[in-house]
Biopython code that builds the backbone (N, CA, C, O; Angstrom):
import numpy as np
from Bio.PDB.StructureBuilder import StructureBuilder

atoms = [
    (1, "MET", "N", (8.788, -19.310, 9.901)),
    (1, "MET", "CA", (8.443, -18.981, 8.605)),
    (1, "MET", "C", (7.356, -20.152, 8.097)),
    (1, "MET", "O", (6.916, -20.215, 6.949)),
    (2, "HIS", "N", (7.054, -20.957, 9.059)),
    (2, "HIS", "CA", (6.298, -22.093, 8.628)),
    (2, "HIS", "C", (4.644, -21.974, 8.567)),
    (2, "HIS", "O", (3.818, -22.817, 8.218)),
    (3, "ALA", "N", (4.456, -20.530, 9.064)),
    (3, "ALA", "CA", (2.969, -20.167, 8.877)),
    (3, "ALA", "C", (2.443, -20.123, 7.557)),
    (3, "ALA", "O", (1.258, -20.441, 7.461)),
    (4, "LEU", "N", (3.051, -19.800, 6.500)),
    (4, "LEU", "CA", (2.828, -19.814, 5.090)),
    (4, "LEU", "C", (3.463, -20.663, 3.993)),
    (4, "LEU", "O", (4.682, -20.817, 4.059)),
    (5, "SER", "N", (2.867, -21.167, 3.109)),
    (5, "SER", "CA", (3.463, -22.089, 2.185)),
    (5, "SER", "C", (4.558, -21.220, 1.164)),
    (5, "SER", "O", (4.559, -19.996, 1.291)),
    (6, "LEU", "N", (5.225, -21.669, 0.440)),
    (6, "LEU", "CA", (5.980, -21.165, -0.645)),
    (6, "LEU", "C", (5.386, -20.254, -1.285)),
    (6, "LEU", "O", (5.655, -19.056, -1.207)),
    (7, "PRO", "N", (4.294, -20.893, -2.155)),
    (7, "PRO", "CA", (3.417, -20.259, -2.923)),
    (7, "PRO", "C", (2.795, -18.911, -2.439)),
    (7, "PRO", "O", (2.769, -17.874, -3.103)),
    (8, "THR", "N", (2.294, -19.086, -1.166)),
    (8, "THR", "CA", (1.758, -17.975, -0.585)),
    (8, "THR", "C", (2.642, -16.852, -0.204)),
    (8, "THR", "O", (2.232, -15.691, -0.189)),
    (9, "TRP", "N", (3.724, -17.152, 0.072)),
    (9, "TRP", "CA", (4.968, -16.341, 0.320)),
    (9, "TRP", "C", (5.200, -15.514, -0.885)),
    (9, "TRP", "O", (5.321, -14.289, -0.897)),
    (10, "MET", "N", (5.253, -16.400, -1.998)),
    (10, "MET", "CA", (5.464, -15.676, -3.296)),
    (10, "MET", "C", (4.414, -14.747, -3.780)),
    (10, "MET", "O", (4.713, -13.767, -4.461)),
    (11, "VAL", "N", (3.232, -15.018, -3.459)),
    (11, "VAL", "CA", (2.254, -13.781, -3.591)),
    (11, "VAL", "C", (2.228, -12.684, -2.765)),
    (11, "VAL", "O", (1.816, -11.624, -3.236)),
    (12, "HIS", "N", (2.626, -12.744, -1.513)),
    (12, "HIS", "CA", (2.654, -11.799, -0.541)),
    (12, "HIS", "C", (3.827, -10.845, -1.172)),
    (12, "HIS", "O", (3.623, -9.734, -1.660)),
    (13, "VAL", "N", (5.181, -11.542, -1.060)),
    (13, "VAL", "CA", (6.200, -10.610, -1.492)),
    (13, "VAL", "C", (6.054, -9.631, -2.857)),
    (13, "VAL", "O", (6.370, -8.445, -2.953)),
    (14, "SER", "N", (5.498, -10.474, -3.832)),
    (14, "SER", "CA", (5.287, -9.937, -5.301)),
    (14, "SER", "C", (4.184, -8.984, -5.040)),
    (14, "SER", "O", (4.316, -7.867, -5.540)),
    (15, "SER", "N", (2.950, -9.266, -4.234)),
    (15, "SER", "CA", (2.113, -7.969, -4.242)),
    (15, "SER", "C", (2.837, -6.822, -3.647)),
    (15, "SER", "O", (2.434, -5.724, -4.032)),
    (16, "VAL", "N", (3.785, -6.824, -2.821)),
    (16, "VAL", "CA", (4.522, -5.779, -1.889)),
    (16, "VAL", "C", (5.332, -4.979, -3.190)),
    (16, "VAL", "O", (5.344, -3.769, -3.418)),
    (17, "ILE", "N", (5.928, -5.967, -3.876)),
    (17, "ILE", "CA", (6.737, -5.498, -4.945)),
    (17, "ILE", "C", (6.094, -4.897, -6.132)),
    (17, "ILE", "O", (6.786, -4.261, -6.927)),
    (18, "GLU", "N", (4.800, -5.049, -6.320)),
    (18, "GLU", "CA", (3.842, -4.668, -7.325)),
    (18, "GLU", "C", (3.331, -3.226, -6.745)),
    (18, "GLU", "O", (3.123, -2.216, -7.419)),
    (19, "TRP", "N", (3.209, -3.348, -5.606)),
    (19, "TRP", "CA", (2.317, -1.959, -4.974)),
    (19, "TRP", "C", (3.573, -0.822, -4.714)),
    (19, "TRP", "O", (3.280, 0.370, -4.624)),
    (20, "ILE", "N", (4.954, -1.268, -4.605)),
    (20, "ILE", "CA", (5.903, -0.267, -4.723)),
    (20, "ILE", "C", (5.951, 0.385, -6.292)),
    (20, "ILE", "O", (5.916, 1.572, -6.615)),
    (21, "ALA", "N", (6.045, -0.828, -7.150)),
    (21, "ALA", "CA", (6.130, -0.271, -8.522)),
    (21, "ALA", "C", (4.753, 0.600, -8.992)),
    (21, "ALA", "O", (4.734, 1.507, -9.824)),
    (22, "ALA", "N", (3.936, 0.218, -8.441)),
    (22, "ALA", "CA", (2.650, 1.063, -8.837)),
    (22, "ALA", "C", (2.738, 2.305, -8.270)),
    (22, "ALA", "O", (2.175, 3.164, -8.949)),
    (23, "ILE", "N", (3.334, 2.770, -7.088)),
    (23, "ILE", "CA", (3.317, 3.912, -6.581)),
    (23, "ILE", "C", (4.392, 4.714, -7.458)),
    (23, "ILE", "O", (4.202, 5.903, -7.716)),
    (24, "TYR", "N", (5.358, 4.130, -7.841)),
    (24, "TYR", "CA", (6.570, 4.563, -8.625)),
    (24, "TYR", "C", (6.066, 4.963, -10.116)),
    (24, "TYR", "O", (6.456, 5.987, -10.678)),
    (25, "PHE", "N", (5.255, 4.141, -10.629)),
    (25, "PHE", "CA", (4.612, 4.494, -11.821)),
    (25, "PHE", "C", (3.587, 5.479, -11.665)),
    (25, "PHE", "O", (3.628, 6.329, -12.555)),
    (26, "VAL", "N", (2.741, 5.628, -10.876)),
    (26, "VAL", "CA", (1.785, 6.895, -10.566)),
    (26, "VAL", "C", (2.542, 8.297, -10.622)),
    (26, "VAL", "O", (2.216, 9.368, -11.133)),
    (27, "TRP", "N", (3.896, 7.822, -9.770)),
    (27, "TRP", "CA", (4.620, 9.222, -9.426)),
    (27, "TRP", "C", (4.986, 9.771, -11.092)),
    (27, "TRP", "O", (4.815, 10.873, -11.613)),
    (28, "GLN", "N", (5.561, 8.473, -11.643)),
    (28, "GLN", "CA", (6.264, 8.922, -13.291)),
    (28, "GLN", "C", (4.997, 9.577, -14.172)),
    (28, "GLN", "O", (5.104, 10.436, -15.047)),
    (29, "PHE", "N", (3.800, 8.949, -13.711)),
    (29, "PHE", "CA", (2.825, 9.503, -14.585)),
    (29, "PHE", "C", (2.317, 10.926, -14.407)),
    (29, "PHE", "O", (1.866, 11.635, -15.307)),
    (30, "ALA", "N", (2.471, 11.295, -12.935)),
    (30, "ALA", "CA", (2.569, 12.614, -12.785)),
    (30, "ALA", "C", (3.380, 13.649, -13.547)),
    (30, "ALA", "O", (2.975, 14.688, -14.068)),
    (31, "ASP", "N", (4.848, 13.053, -13.497)),
    (31, "ASP", "CA", (5.716, 13.901, -14.253)),
    (31, "ASP", "C", (5.715, 13.929, -15.679)),
    (31, "ASP", "O", (6.144, 14.909, -16.288)),
    (32, "VAL", "N", (5.147, 12.663, -16.394)),
    (32, "VAL", "CA", (5.174, 12.873, -17.896)),
    (32, "VAL", "C", (3.688, 13.455, -18.177)),
    (32, "VAL", "O", (3.657, 14.127, -19.208)),
    (33, "SER", "N", (2.953, 13.395, -17.774)),
    (33, "SER", "CA", (1.725, 13.938, -18.114)),
    (33, "SER", "C", (1.546, 15.449, -17.642)),
    (33, "SER", "O", (0.612, 16.098, -18.113)),
    (34, "GLY", "N", (2.422, 16.025, -16.719)),
    (34, "GLY", "CA", (2.450, 17.330, -16.327)),
    (34, "GLY", "C", (1.422, 17.434, -15.606)),
    (34, "GLY", "O", (0.895, 18.544, -15.684)),
    (35, "TRP", "N", (0.793, 16.512, -14.745)),
    (35, "TRP", "CA", (-0.614, 16.576, -13.937)),
    (35, "TRP", "C", (0.040, 16.367, -12.460)),
    (35, "TRP", "O", (0.181, 15.178, -12.176)),
    (36, "PRO", "N", (0.430, 17.208, -11.552)),
    (36, "PRO", "CA", (0.939, 17.070, -10.483)),
    (36, "PRO", "C", (0.110, 16.389, -9.288)),
    (36, "PRO", "O", (0.560, 15.839, -8.282)),
    (37, "ALA", "N", (-1.443, 16.610, -9.738)),
    (37, "ALA", "CA", (-2.404, 15.976, -8.623)),
    (37, "ALA", "C", (-2.073, 14.688, -8.585)),
    (37, "ALA", "O", (-2.278, 14.220, -7.464)),
    (38, "TRP", "N", (-1.547, 13.746, -9.525)),
    (38, "TRP", "CA", (-1.359, 12.624, -9.273)),
    (38, "TRP", "C", (-0.561, 12.064, -8.237)),
    (38, "TRP", "O", (-0.704, 10.962, -7.707)),
    (39, "ARG", "N", (0.483, 13.130, -7.952)),
    (39, "ARG", "CA", (1.524, 12.639, -6.996)),
    (39, "ARG", "C", (0.619, 12.422, -5.451)),
    (39, "ARG", "O", (0.983, 11.765, -4.476)),
    (40, "TRP", "N", (-0.649, 13.206, -5.624)),
    (40, "TRP", "CA", (-1.210, 12.779, -4.094)),
    (40, "TRP", "C", (-1.670, 11.421, -4.205)),
    (40, "TRP", "O", (-1.851, 10.903, -3.103)),
    (41, "LEU", "N", (-1.933, 10.632, -5.264)),
    (41, "LEU", "CA", (-2.356, 9.332, -5.215)),
    (41, "LEU", "C", (-1.160, 8.494, -4.824)),
    (41, "LEU", "O", (-1.449, 7.447, -4.245)),
    (42, "SER", "N", (0.037, 8.721, -5.008)),
    (42, "SER", "CA", (1.305, 7.992, -4.896)),
    (42, "SER", "C", (1.343, 7.995, -3.170)),
    (42, "SER", "O", (1.551, 6.959, -2.538)),
    (43, "PHE", "N", (1.113, 9.300, -2.531)),
    (43, "PHE", "CA", (1.288, 9.462, -1.080)),
    (43, "PHE", "C", (-0.095, 8.843, -0.595)),
    (43, "PHE", "O", (-0.061, 8.427, 0.563)),
    (44, "GLY", "N", (-1.179, 8.720, -1.195)),
    (44, "GLY", "CA", (-2.320, 7.875, -0.765)),
    (44, "GLY", "C", (-2.064, 6.436, -0.733)),
    (44, "GLY", "O", (-2.705, 5.644, -0.043)),
    (45, "MET", "N", (-1.310, 6.202, -1.340)),
    (45, "MET", "CA", (-1.186, 4.431, -1.553)),
    (45, "MET", "C", (-0.226, 4.238, -0.462)),
    (45, "MET", "O", (-0.285, 3.102, 0.008)),
    (46, "LEU", "N", (0.558, 4.938, 0.028)),
    (46, "LEU", "CA", (1.575, 4.699, 0.954)),
    (46, "LEU", "C", (1.054, 3.660, 2.128)),
    (46, "LEU", "O", (1.557, 2.555, 2.333)),
    (47, "PRO", "N", (-0.036, 4.225, 2.848)),
    (47, "PRO", "CA", (-0.372, 3.524, 4.049)),
    (47, "PRO", "C", (-0.925, 2.039, 3.856)),
    (47, "PRO", "O", (-0.885, 1.184, 4.740)),
    (48, "ALA", "N", (-1.498, 1.837, 2.449)),
    (48, "ALA", "CA", (-1.859, 0.301, 2.125)),
    (48, "ALA", "C", (-0.409, -0.385, 2.015)),
    (48, "ALA", "O", (-0.312, -1.512, 2.503)),
    (49, "LEU", "N", (0.768, 0.211, 1.396)),
    (49, "LEU", "CA", (1.992, -0.424, 1.548)),
    (49, "LEU", "C", (2.459, -0.761, 2.966)),
    (49, "LEU", "O", (2.946, -1.861, 3.224)),
    (50, "ILE", "N", (2.324, 0.067, 3.751)),
    (50, "ILE", "CA", (2.638, -0.312, 5.328)),
    (50, "ILE", "C", (1.630, -1.399, 5.610)),
    (50, "ILE", "O", (2.218, -2.363, 6.101)),
    (51, "SER", "N", (0.386, -1.600, 5.492)),
    (51, "SER", "CA", (-0.368, -2.308, 5.747)),
    (51, "SER", "C", (0.142, -3.820, 5.328)),
    (51, "SER", "O", (0.016, -4.794, 6.071)),
    (52, "ALA", "N", (0.778, -3.859, 3.925)),
    (52, "ALA", "CA", (1.016, -5.066, 3.551)),
    (52, "ALA", "C", (2.420, -5.491, 4.250)),
    (52, "ALA", "O", (2.527, -6.611, 4.750)),
    (53, "MET", "N", (3.273, -4.751, 4.266)),
    (53, "MET", "CA", (4.624, -4.987, 5.240)),
    (53, "MET", "C", (4.156, -5.397, 6.498)),
    (53, "MET", "O", (4.769, -6.331, 7.013)),
    (54, "CYS", "N", (3.159, -4.885, 7.144)),
    (54, "CYS", "CA", (2.913, -5.471, 8.487)),
    (54, "CYS", "C", (2.352, -6.990, 8.460)),
    (54, "CYS", "O", (2.694, -7.831, 9.292)),
    (55, "ALA", "N", (1.577, -7.201, 7.550)),
    (55, "ALA", "CA", (1.435, -8.721, 7.318)),
    (55, "ALA", "C", (2.466, -9.405, 7.217)),
    (55, "ALA", "O", (2.604, -10.320, 8.029)),
    (56, "CYS", "N", (3.412, -9.200, 6.288)),
    (56, "CYS", "CA", (4.374, -10.013, 5.719)),
    (56, "CYS", "C", (5.527, -10.103, 6.984)),
    (56, "CYS", "O", (6.184, -11.126, 7.177)),
    (57, "THR", "N", (5.658, -8.904, 7.786)),
    (57, "THR", "CA", (6.449, -9.096, 8.765)),
    (57, "THR", "C", (5.881, -10.242, 10.087)),
    (57, "THR", "O", (6.542, -11.112, 10.653)),
    (58, "TRP", "N", (4.369, -9.837, 10.308)),
    (58, "TRP", "CA", (3.895, -10.990, 11.273)),
    (58, "TRP", "C", (4.015, -12.224, 10.609)),
    (58, "TRP", "O", (4.461, -13.066, 11.387)),
    (59, "HIS", "N", (3.817, -12.633, 9.583)),
    (59, "HIS", "CA", (3.735, -14.064, 8.946)),
    (59, "HIS", "C", (5.492, -14.535, 9.105)),
    (59, "HIS", "O", (5.825, -15.695, 9.350)),
    (60, "PHE", "N", (6.354, -13.547, 8.938)),
    (60, "PHE", "CA", (7.831, -13.843, 8.979)),
    (60, "PHE", "C", (8.168, -14.499, 10.058)),
    (60, "PHE", "O", (8.901, -15.487, 10.011)),
    (61, "PHE", "N", (7.549, -13.907, 11.412)),
    (61, "PHE", "CA", (7.766, -14.357, 12.624)),
    (61, "PHE", "C", (6.864, -15.290, 13.036)),
    (61, "PHE", "O", (6.539, -15.260, 14.223)),
    (62, "ASP", "N", (6.305, -16.256, 12.193)),
    (62, "ASP", "CA", (5.336, -17.109, 12.570)),
    (62, "ASP", "C", (3.878, -16.932, 13.515)),
    (62, "ASP", "O", (3.425, -17.635, 14.418)),
    (63, "ASN", "N", (3.432, -15.823, 12.954)),
    (63, "ASN", "CA", (2.458, -15.078, 13.579)),
    (63, "ASN", "C", (2.578, -15.237, 15.087)),
    (63, "ASN", "O", (1.903, -15.932, 15.847)),
    (64, "SER", "N", (3.579, -14.440, 15.331)),
    (64, "SER", "CA", (3.926, -14.632, 16.877)),
    (64, "SER", "C", (3.017, -13.965, 17.628)),
    (64, "SER", "O", (2.711, -12.854, 17.194)),
    (65, "PRO", "N", (2.374, -14.405, 18.864)),
    (65, "PRO", "CA", (1.286, -13.605, 19.766)),
    (65, "PRO", "C", (2.264, -12.229, 20.018)),
    (65, "PRO", "O", (1.843, -11.132, 19.653)),
    (66, "SER", "N", (3.363, -12.340, 20.552)),
    (66, "SER", "CA", (3.701, -11.057, 20.817)),
    (66, "SER", "C", (3.896, -9.873, 19.797)),
    (66, "SER", "O", (4.186, -8.709, 20.075)),
    (67, "LEU", "N", (3.651, -10.486, 18.418)),
    (67, "LEU", "CA", (3.517, -9.272, 17.474)),
    (67, "LEU", "C", (1.889, -8.995, 17.120)),
    (67, "LEU", "O", (1.534, -8.355, 16.130)),
    (68, "SER", "N", (1.192, -9.443, 17.863)),
    (68, "SER", "CA", (-0.296, -9.282, 17.413)),
    (68, "SER", "C", (-0.599, -8.018, 17.109)),
    (68, "SER", "O", (-1.542, -7.769, 16.357)),
    (69, "TRP", "N", (0.243, -6.960, 17.711)),
    (69, "TRP", "CA", (-0.049, -5.620, 17.550)),
    (69, "TRP", "C", (0.069, -4.835, 15.980)),
    (69, "TRP", "O", (-0.191, -3.690, 15.608)),
    (70, "LEU", "N", (0.633, -6.147, 15.232)),
    (70, "LEU", "CA", (0.948, -5.704, 13.774)),
    (70, "LEU", "C", (-0.248, -5.782, 13.191)),
    (70, "LEU", "O", (-0.538, -4.999, 12.287)),
    (71, "VAL", "N", (-1.224, -6.860, 13.681)),
    (71, "VAL", "CA", (-2.260, -7.012, 13.151)),
    (71, "VAL", "C", (-3.535, -5.947, 13.130)),
    (71, "VAL", "O", (-4.424, -5.833, 12.286)),
    (72, "ILE", "N", (-3.349, -5.343, 14.134)),
    (72, "ILE", "CA", (-4.243, -4.161, 14.555)),
    (72, "ILE", "C", (-3.654, -3.052, 13.547)),
    (72, "ILE", "O", (-4.413, -2.352, 12.876)),
    (73, "LEU", "N", (-2.222, -2.935, 13.481)),
    (73, "LEU", "CA", (-1.562, -1.584, 12.842)),
    (73, "LEU", "C", (-2.034, -2.064, 11.271)),
    (73, "LEU", "O", (-2.435, -1.178, 10.516)),
    (74, "GLN", "N", (-1.991, -3.221, 10.874)),
    (74, "GLN", "CA", (-2.261, -3.522, 9.618)),
    (74, "GLN", "C", (-3.769, -3.160, 9.241)),
    (74, "GLN", "O", (-4.079, -2.668, 8.157)),
    (75, "ALA", "N", (-4.773, -3.494, 10.377)),
    (75, "ALA", "CA", (-5.985, -3.097, 9.950)),
    (75, "ALA", "C", (-6.170, -1.582, 9.835)),
    (75, "ALA", "O", (-6.869, -1.130, 8.928)),
    (76, "ALA", "N", (-5.496, -0.690, 10.826)),
    (76, "ALA", "CA", (-5.603, 0.342, 10.675)),
    (76, "ALA", "C", (-5.087, 1.052, 9.352)),
    (76, "ALA", "O", (-5.683, 1.960, 8.772)),
    (77, "MET", "N", (-3.932, 0.511, 8.990)),
    (77, "MET", "CA", (-3.515, 1.429, 7.844)),
    (77, "MET", "C", (-4.340, 0.656, 6.546)),
    (77, "MET", "O", (-4.288, 1.286, 5.490)),
    (78, "THR", "N", (-4.906, -0.314, 6.523)),
    (78, "THR", "CA", (-5.721, -0.555, 5.331)),
    (78, "THR", "C", (-6.846, 0.536, 5.224)),
    (78, "THR", "O", (-7.107, 1.022, 4.123)),
    (79, "VAL", "N", (-7.600, 0.977, 6.504)),
    (79, "VAL", "CA", (-8.407, 1.970, 6.707)),
    (79, "VAL", "C", (-8.028, 2.999, 6.110)),
    (79, "VAL", "O", (-8.576, 3.416, 5.090)),
    (80, "VAL", "N", (-6.970, 3.580, 6.709)),
    (80, "VAL", "CA", (-6.447, 4.847, 6.361)),
    (80, "VAL", "C", (-5.911, 4.707, 5.075)),
    (80, "VAL", "O", (-5.992, 5.760, 4.442)),
    (81, "GLY", "N", (-5.398, 3.791, 4.468)),
    (81, "GLY", "CA", (-4.867, 3.693, 2.907)),
    (81, "GLY", "C", (-5.988, 3.742, 2.058)),
    (81, "GLY", "O", (-5.818, 4.310, 0.979)),
    (82, "ASN", "N", (-7.292, 3.189, 2.352)),
    (82, "ASN", "CA", (-8.330, 3.320, 1.529)),
    (82, "ASN", "C", (-9.105, 4.541, 1.549)),
    (82, "ASN", "O", (-9.856, 4.914, 0.649)),
    (83, "CYS", "N", (-8.819, 5.267, 2.876)),
    (83, "CYS", "CA", (-9.533, 6.965, 2.821)),
    (83, "CYS", "C", (-8.482, 7.789, 2.121)),
    (83, "CYS", "O", (-8.919, 8.609, 1.314)),
    (84, "THR", "N", (-7.162, 7.720, 2.284)),
    (84, "THR", "CA", (-6.321, 8.436, 1.515)),
    (84, "THR", "C", (-6.117, 8.467, 0.089)),
    (84, "THR", "O", (-5.759, 9.460, -0.544)),
    (85, "SER", "N", (-6.398, 7.174, -0.446)),
    (85, "SER", "CA", (-6.481, 6.809, -1.543)),
    (85, "SER", "C", (-7.494, 7.359, -2.179)),
    (85, "SER", "O", (-7.309, 7.889, -3.274)),
    (86, "CYS", "N", (-9.008, 7.312, -1.458)),
    (86, "CYS", "CA", (-10.117, 7.763, -2.014)),
    (86, "CYS", "C", (-9.874, 9.492, -2.154)),
    (86, "CYS", "O", (-10.215, 10.162, -3.128)),
    (87, "ALA", "N", (-9.376, 9.869, -1.245)),
    (87, "ALA", "CA", (-9.197, 11.547, -1.031)),
    (87, "ALA", "C", (-8.417, 11.682, -2.287)),
    (87, "ALA", "O", (-9.011, 12.351, -3.133)),
    (88, "ALA", "N", (-7.123, 11.184, -2.686)),
    (88, "ALA", "CA", (-6.298, 11.615, -3.451)),
    (88, "ALA", "C", (-7.208, 11.377, -4.989)),
    (88, "ALA", "O", (-7.097, 12.238, -5.862)),
    (89, "ALA", "N", (-7.961, 10.332, -5.183)),
    (89, "ALA", "CA", (-8.708, 10.228, -6.514)),
    (89, "ALA", "C", (-9.725, 11.235, -6.414)),
    (89, "ALA", "O", (-10.059, 11.696, -7.505)),
    (90, "TRP", "N", (-10.388, 11.765, -5.276)),
    (90, "TRP", "CA", (-11.108, 13.054, -5.362)),
    (90, "TRP", "C", (-10.485, 14.275, -5.674)),
    (90, "TRP", "O", (-11.079, 15.185, -6.253)),
    (91, "TYR", "N", (-9.225, 14.334, -5.287)),
    (91, "TYR", "CA", (-8.456, 15.536, -5.492)),
    (91, "TYR", "C", (-8.228, 15.607, -7.153)),
    (91, "TYR", "O", (-8.396, 16.622, -7.829)),
    (92, "ILE", "N", (-7.835, 14.383, -7.621)),
    (92, "ILE", "CA", (-7.454, 14.266, -9.174)),
    (92, "ILE", "C", (-8.622, 14.879, -9.734)),
    (92, "ILE", "O", (-8.576, 15.921, -10.388)),
    (93, "TRP", "N", (-9.746, 14.191, -9.464)),
    (93, "TRP", "CA", (-10.982, 14.535, -10.028)),
    (93, "TRP", "C", (-11.411, 16.060, -10.320)),
    (93, "TRP", "O", (-11.847, 16.638, -11.316)),
    (94, "ARG", "N", (-11.053, 16.503, -8.841)),
    (94, "ARG", "CA", (-11.248, 17.884, -8.772)),
    (94, "ARG", "C", (-10.298, 18.746, -9.709)),
    (94, "ARG", "O", (-10.700, 19.777, -10.247)),
    (95, "GLN", "N", (-9.318, 18.372, -9.828)),
    (95, "GLN", "CA", (-8.250, 18.877, -10.548)),
    (95, "GLN", "C", (-8.419, 19.090, -12.023)),
    (95, "GLN", "O", (-8.056, 20.060, -12.689)),
    (96, "ALA", "N", (-9.059, 17.964, -12.419)),
    (96, "ALA", "CA", (-9.640, 17.573, -14.154)),
    (96, "ALA", "C", (-10.633, 18.594, -14.184)),
    (96, "ALA", "O", (-10.709, 19.257, -15.219)),
    (97, "ARG", "N", (-11.445, 18.857, -13.200)),
    (97, "ARG", "CA", (-12.354, 19.845, -13.685)),
    (97, "ARG", "C", (-12.323, 21.194, -13.728)),
    (97, "ARG", "O", (-13.161, 21.960, -14.202)),
    (98, "VAL", "N", (-11.142, 21.464, -13.119)),
    (98, "VAL", "CA", (-10.554, 23.000, -13.200)),
    (98, "VAL", "C", (-10.192, 23.288, -14.636)),
    (98, "VAL", "O", (-9.728, 24.384, -14.948)),
]
sb = StructureBuilder()
sb.init_structure("model")
sb.init_model(0)
sb.init_chain("A")
sb.init_seg("    ")
for serial, (resi, resn, name, xyz) in enumerate(atoms, 1):
    if name == "N":
        sb.init_residue(resn, " ", resi, " ")
    sb.init_atom(name, np.array(xyz, "f"), 0.0, 1.0, " ", f" {name:<3s}", serial, name[0])
structure = sb.get_structure()
């Protein structure tokens, strides 16, 4: 775990925790507001969470070359997460217009 400094680890871990909290709060907002379309945003955010976990895992193992596939998975999940979050936002917008 020498690849990152302690403050950088704190940022990485807190970002993952914050993302989990954001997913939870978006889901709660869907329940409280009675607008179930917001649940799609919670699902759309999951690939980005997977991406962040890939990065933390790779760094935890000192950026081991044997785990370099995690970098590719992280990049793919970032793209997928951006697309699914965008699609969810579009769906929320469409449901608001109905």
